[in-house]
N, C-alpha and C positions, 0 to 999 in steps of 0.2 A: 382298487380303490386309486385311486389319480390322485398324486399330491404334488406339490410344488418343485418336487424333485425328479419329476418325472419331465425328463429333457427330450424334445422337438426339434429337429435343425430343419429346415427347407431350404433348398438350393434351386432359389429360383422366384423370382417374388411378381407373377403374372398370374392372372385371373385364379389358376390351382393352388398357386402359393400363397398368392394373402389371403384368398378368404379359407383356406387350412388353418394360416396363423389364427386367424378370429376363433375361427371352432377350438381348435386347441386351448389358446388362450381361456376361450368363456368356460372350456372345462376343467381349467386350473396347473394347465401343464405350464412346464416352462419354457419361452417357443425363443428360438433364435432364426430368425430369417434372410438369405443372404443373398442378394441381385447387384449384378454388373451396373444395369445402367437406369433402371430405377423404377420404382413402386410401380406395380399396371404392367411393367412385362413390353412386351412388343403392341399387345393388344390395346393400350392405352398410349402409349409414346410414338409409334411408327406404323400402326397397322389397323385395326379397325374401331376405336375411335378417331384416330386422323381424316381416314378415308372416308368412313360417315360421316362426319364434318362437311369433307369437301362435298362428296355427292349434295350434302342438304342446301351446300350451294347453289349446286348448279340446278335443283331443283325451283331454286325461286327463279331461277333465271328463265325456266322454260313455264313457270306460271305467269308471264308475259304472254308467251304466244299465245298461252289458253285463254289470258281475260282478253285478248283481240278477236278470237271468237266468237266471247261471250258480250260483246260492242262494248268492253271497254278501253281507253287507249290514253296514252301517255300525252302532257303535252307541257312546253313549258311557258315559262310567266307570260311572251310575247304571244302563246294561243298557237304556236307554231307548235305540229306533232313531232313527237320522239320516236324515234324508227326502232331504234335500237339499243337493248343494255350491256356494258362493258364490264367484263370482270378485271378487278385489276390483283396478276395473279403474288403480287408479294406482299397485301393488304389482306388480301387471301388465307394465305400459307401463314405468314405470322397469327393471324385469330387462331389458324389450326391450332398450332404448334404452341400455343400460349394457352389453350381449352385444354390440351392434353398436359399440359405440364399444371396444369390449375388441377387437372383429376388426377396424375401421380401425389400432387403435393397432399392432398386432400385422405387419399388409400395410406400417404407415411402416417399423417396425425392423428388418423384411427388407425391404424396399427401401435399405434408409443401407448395412445389414449388404453389402448386395449392391456399391456405389459410388455407388448413384447418387443425384443430386443432388434434391432435394424442392422444390419452391416452391408455395406457398399464396398463389391468386393465379387470374387467370384469364389462358389467350394469346389473340392473333390474328396469323392467317400475314399477314408482309406482303407476303415474297416466296416463293417456292418455298424459296428457301435461307436465312430470315428469320422468326423468330419473335418479336413482341412480349410480354414477359412482365409485367402490372401487379400487383405486389404488395399483398394486403391490409395488408402496414406501409407503402406508399405507394410503393415502389420501381417505375420503370419501366425494364424489363431488354430491351437487346437481345440473343437468343443465334440464334448461328449454328448452320444445319442441314445438315448434308448428308442426312439422314433425317427427314421430319415425320410421325408419326403419329397424326392426326384421334379420338379415341373419349371423346367428349363426350355419347354416351347419348340417353338423351330424357327427357321433363316429362309429367304428366299432360294429358289434353285437357282441357279445360274448356269451357265453352257460355257464351255471351253471356248468356241467362238464367236461367243459375244461377251465382252467381261466388262462389267458394269464401269463407270471414269466418275460416277456421279453431276455428267454434266449434259450428257449427249443420249447417251447409252444406261436407263434408270433401273433399280429395282422401287418395286411400288413402296419399299422404306425411303428412298431416295427425292422423292419427287417433290415431299416439301420445302425442298431447297431452293427451287427453283424461281427465282427473280421474278421470272416473264412466261406470259401462259404460251404455252408449245403452240408453234401456226401448226406445224402438221405432223403430230402421232404415229405413231405407230406401236400397236400395241402388240405383244407375242403371245400369244393365250386366249382361247375365247372362254375359260372356265369360270369361277366364280369371280376371282379377281381381276380377270383380263374385263369381263362382261360389266363387271362394274365401274372399275377405272377408264374406259373408254365410256364409256356412258356419261360419266360423270366431264370429261376434257370434252365431249359435244358437246355439253349444257354449256360448260360455261366461252366456249366460240372455237373450240381448237377444231381444223380437220382431224379427222379420225381416220386411222385405217389398221380394222383388224383382223389378225391373221389366226386363221382357226386351221386346224390340221383336220377336223371332223365335218361331215357333212352339214354341221347345224352348230352353233353357240351352242353354250351350257349345256354338250355333252351328258351329264351324267345327272342332268335336271328332267323334269318333265316333261314330253315332245310337245306337249299343247303349248304348253307355256314356257318352253324354249322358242317354239316357233314365233307367239305372241311377241316377245325380244326380238329376234329379229328382224322381224317385220317394220317393227317401230324404228330401228335402229337404221337398217336402209331406207324407212319411208322420214328421217329426219337428216339424212345426210350422208351416214357412215357409208365409208368402204369397204362390206364384207368380202376376208375372202377366204370361200371355204376351200375346204382341201388341200389345205398349204399348209406346209410345213417350212417354218424359219431354220437358215443350215449355218445363218451366221451372220451378224452386225459387223457394219465398221464405219469409223468416224470417216468423217467429209469436212471440208472445208469450212460448210455452214452446215454443217447435221450427219444424217447417217444414212446408209445405205444398207437395206436387208434383202440378204441374197434368198430367196425360196431353194429348196432341194432338187423344183425343177428348174433352175437356171434363174427363172425371174427374178427381175431387184424391182424394189419399192425404195423410194426416194423418201426422207422426212426430216424434219427439224431435231426430234427425241427419236427415240423408241424407248417402251416398257417393256422390259421382260417380267411374265408374269404365269410362268410355267411351273407352278406347283412352289411346294416347299420343302424342305429336310431338317430333319429332327436335330436338335443340339444335343446329343448325347455324347458324343464323343470329351474325350479330356477329363471326362468325370469320374474314373476310377470305376464304373460300373460290370467292365470286365471283368476285373480281376477281383474283387469280392464274387462271383457267381451271376449276377443279374443276367437273366436271359434276354437279349435283342431277335426282333425280330430280322432277317436281310434285309431289309431298309432303313435299319440303323434304331426304329423306334422300341421302346419298352414293353415289353409282354406283361400286361395285368390282367387280374381277374373284375370281378364286378367291386370287388371291395376295394379294386385298387391297389391289392397287393401285387409287388413281384414276386419271382422264383427265390426272394432272400427274406429268412424269416425279418421281420423288423422295418424292413425298405421298403416304401410305397410309391408311385408314380401317380403325376397327373397331369392333363393337359396334353397339348401338339405334340408334345414327345413320345408321346403313349401310340397315338394313330389312332384313338379311337374315336371319336367325330372330332375334329377342325373347328371346335363353335366354344368361343369364353364360356358360356354359358353349363355347357358340357366340363369344361377345366375344372369349372369354378367348383359343380357341383363331385365332379372326382374329387377334390381335395378333399368339402369338408369328406365326404363317405369315407374318404381314407381315414381324415379324426376322428370321427364319432367311431370305426371298426377299432383301430389302434388303442383309444383309449377309454375302449369299455362299454361307450354310450349305445345307445338302439338305432339299427341303421340297421334301413333298405338297400339291397343293393343297386346298382346303376342300372333302369331301364331304360334303356334309347326308343323305345316303342312311344313315347307321350314326348319326344324332344322334338320343339319345334325347329325349325333352321330359316332366312329368311335370307334373298340376295335383294342388294339393294339399288337393283336398276330401277327403270322409270319408265311404266309401272314395276314394282314388288312382284317377286316370287315368296311365296309363303308355304313351307309344306309341313306334314306331320303326319304321322304314321306312317300306310304301304303305300305304294309307289304303284303308278299305272301297270308298271309292268307286273308286277304280283297278283293284279285283281285280274290281268289277264291270262294270265298263266292256274288263277282260281275259279274253278266254276261257281263254286258256293259267293262270290262276290258280286255284287251291283254296283254301278256307281250308275250319277248322273253332273252335268256340267254348262252352266247356267251362263250364257255371254252377261259382262257385268254394264252392256249398252240399253238393256233390255228393263235396269234397275233405275227408278225415278229420278233416285237423288243424284245416281253417275249422271244421267241426262241435265240434271241442272249446274253438275260441276263438270261440262264439257267431258265426262270424261267416255273415250270411243275404246280403246284396248284392255282388256284384263277379263275374267272370267271367276267363276265358285265350281269347284268339281269337289263330291262327296261320295267317298266308299263307304259302305256297308256288308253285314256279310245278310246273305238271304235269309228270311224265313224269321231268324232274330231282331235282325233290324240295327245289328251293333256298328256302329260307327267304329270305321276302321282307320280312316285317312283322310287327308284332305289335301288340297292345292287351293290358292286363292292368288291369282294376279290383280293385281287394282295396285290404287295409288294408298298406301299406308299399309298394305299387307300384311307388316308385320304385328301394328293392333287387332287387325280382322280373326286372326290364324287362330289367337288364342282361343275362343267359345270353341271351335273342331278341336283344339289339341286339348282344354277339358272333358269334352266330350272320351278322345277318345282314351286319353287316362285313369277316367273313370269308367268307362267302358257305359255310356249314353247308350240308347237306342234314339234312330234318326226321328221317331214318333216323341220323344221326353225331347229333344232337339227342337223341331217344330211348334212344339206345345209353350214353347217360352216365348214370347208376346216381345217383337222387337217395334221398336222407334220407328215410325212412318215420319216421311222416309230417311232411309239407311242404306249404307250400303249392308251392313249386315243382315237385312231383309232376304238378300240374296240366299244368304244362308242358310238359314229359316225354310224360303222356299225350296231349297235344293234339299233340305231334309222331308220336305213335306211330299216329294213327288219320290222320295225312296219310303213310304210310307208303304210296310209289311201290310199286306188283309188276309184277313182270316184268322 
């Protein structure tokens, strides 16, 4: 039985932390959350929310290009054609930071309404039942805890030969301090963050060089989807350096010079480091109380977010399960449901949808093409989006819908959508995967005509299992 005397202390106020706090408060626990930067953590303040807002701004810029193909052009009051839209970096970044701060404030207010105590500062676990909070106003508080949740997230990985200075050599958390659009930005790393921000700056009007150490961009994603994105990058003027690895980045009088491991150099006005992240698990006292960490520094957890120490849970990017805000939030909720004795279903990543906010977007759920290729009982189909009537109307030429199903049974096992707003289109596929629907059930659900989602139903129809 949970009473007001059940004490929950949460270290970290990102999605894993604040969602856990709301659940714990709802279940009647006395909850304290410790966060050093602001509620929402990096996801809201410097990462997910700001980057997607930047990308959304770039999307508006590209809409002008599409409009011209559809016969729409801009003209001024004198009737002269306006050829270029211009992004004002300081205005764009000010808006993004204001948006992030407002979102953080809303989260803070929601926690306070729920009765959660919010402390600004850092936390350290002294014992499995005691957390010390060092607050920004100089207090040192001992917080007794029946349950502890660690949700401290991750921070950008940096290279010893490319030290960020916040002016010319930047991490993705520092780009919103720029008051001018980079004239020529060299993005180092072609994973999700690198690809998204390279696309954003290209759309905003910067020259972009993308340094990719692999054969193609987005090496960890669906190969067909990555090929579409790289083709779009090149078609729109981005310089993509495949099979190239940065050795160092140095400041020059007017910008930066990136030296590659093969001796080539690339000059630019700015360099953006997008070479992964590292968990923020140092200095928390975890090793001292026996919490097991992976070699990478991530906290080892099971499917209900338990660590190796009874009563201590962890959620989010510090666990290395999946670096998604949605997964962090669910890990935090599951931790509290389990710790406080409520009904709980262990984390199931099978139905987790993920999205890459390039243009077009890449959304995925369920099994991958690689898994399908290794499974003789899996069948797939891929439909180019350009054949879709709504896509034709909107001037969409790049993208596709791909579905995977189990032969004979027709159970939907996964899918990939490459399209504008793929993050919205993937939801019916995620529902099918999560609930083990068949392709026939998906196909028999009537879609709006014309619509992009019609291609999902069409792909399902092509996977019909006869007999």
